[in-house]
C-alpha positions, 0 to 999 in steps of 0.5 A, a space after each residue: 559728722 555733721 549733726 546739723 546744729 544750725 537747725 536747732 539749739 541744744 541746752 545741756 542741763 548739767 554741771 558735769 564736766 564729763 558730760 560737757 566734754 562728751 557732748 563736745 566730742 560728739 560735735 555739738 555746740 550747746 549752752 549750759 544750764 543747771 537744775 537746782 533740785 533736791 536729789 535726795 527727795 526723789 526715791 525709787 527702788 529700781 535704779 533705772 526708774 530712779 535715774 529717769 525720775 531724776 533726769 525728769 526732775 532736772 528737765 522740769 526745773 530747767 524748763 521752769 527756770 526758762 519760763 520764769 526768767 523770760 528767756 524762753 527760746 523763740 518758737 521758730 527755733 527748736 531747742 532740745 534740752 538734754 538732761 541726764 543722771 547716773 547712779 552706781 549699783 553695788 551688790 544691788 544697792 544704789 549709790 549716789 555721790 559720797 557724802 564725805 571722804 570716809 564714804 568715798 574711801 569705803 566705796 572704792 575699797 568695796 570695788 577693789 577686786 569686785 564689780 560695780 555697775 553704772 546706770 545712767 539716764 538720758 532725757 531729751 525734751 523738744 522745748 518747741 513741741 513738748 515731745 520728750 524721749 528718754 531711756 537708760 543704759 547699764 554698764 558693768 565694771 570689773 576691777 582688779 585689786 586697787 592698792 590702798 595708797 591709790 585709794 587714799 590719793 584719789 580720796 585726797 583729791 576730793 574728785 570722788 565726792 562729785 561723782 556717783 558712787 565715787 566712781 571715776 574710772 577714766 581717772 589716770 589713777 584708777 584706770 589701770 585697775 579696771 579689768 573689764 568694762 561691759 558697755 561703753 566708757 562714755 556711759 560710765 562718765 555720764 552720757 552714753 553717746 549712741 543713746 543721746 544721738 538716738 534720742 536727739 533724733 527721736 524728738 525732732 
């Protein structure tokens, strides 16, 4: 696959290791920038609307940063900015990153023997033309019973505090207890490949 990264630059507006890994797997070269936004100040009842609003806020914050630091890309070279956000939905309630280990533990106990969904957004902005396209993706995850000792090990690692809903299904401790995934693993991890590819093409 030749994504043709020579004709444009890509900025991934995320500090997520998983998103970085997925975009690299897709064959793209990119630079990283992070957005400093107060995610808690953005509230929406509908998960799809929330993740789109958060991705927009991240993209706008990065664009402001580029303009103020004076390292705005040269206009003759199109630059595409990818912003993304993911939340978990459990029994109709939106879950973001757990605020502490107790909450992470409770989240994981809830998923045991039940199901949860991830709702993720991708927003791509062409910084040269201003054209912006975004969409969201939903994946349902069904779990077998997760033993308490597995939950404790995961929580002790602290990694669950960095992900929406404390949900990290690709982790070797939790993966064996995933019964079924209706959708794609890359979407659960924070960057649906097909959707990202489609949006990159759409803004060129």
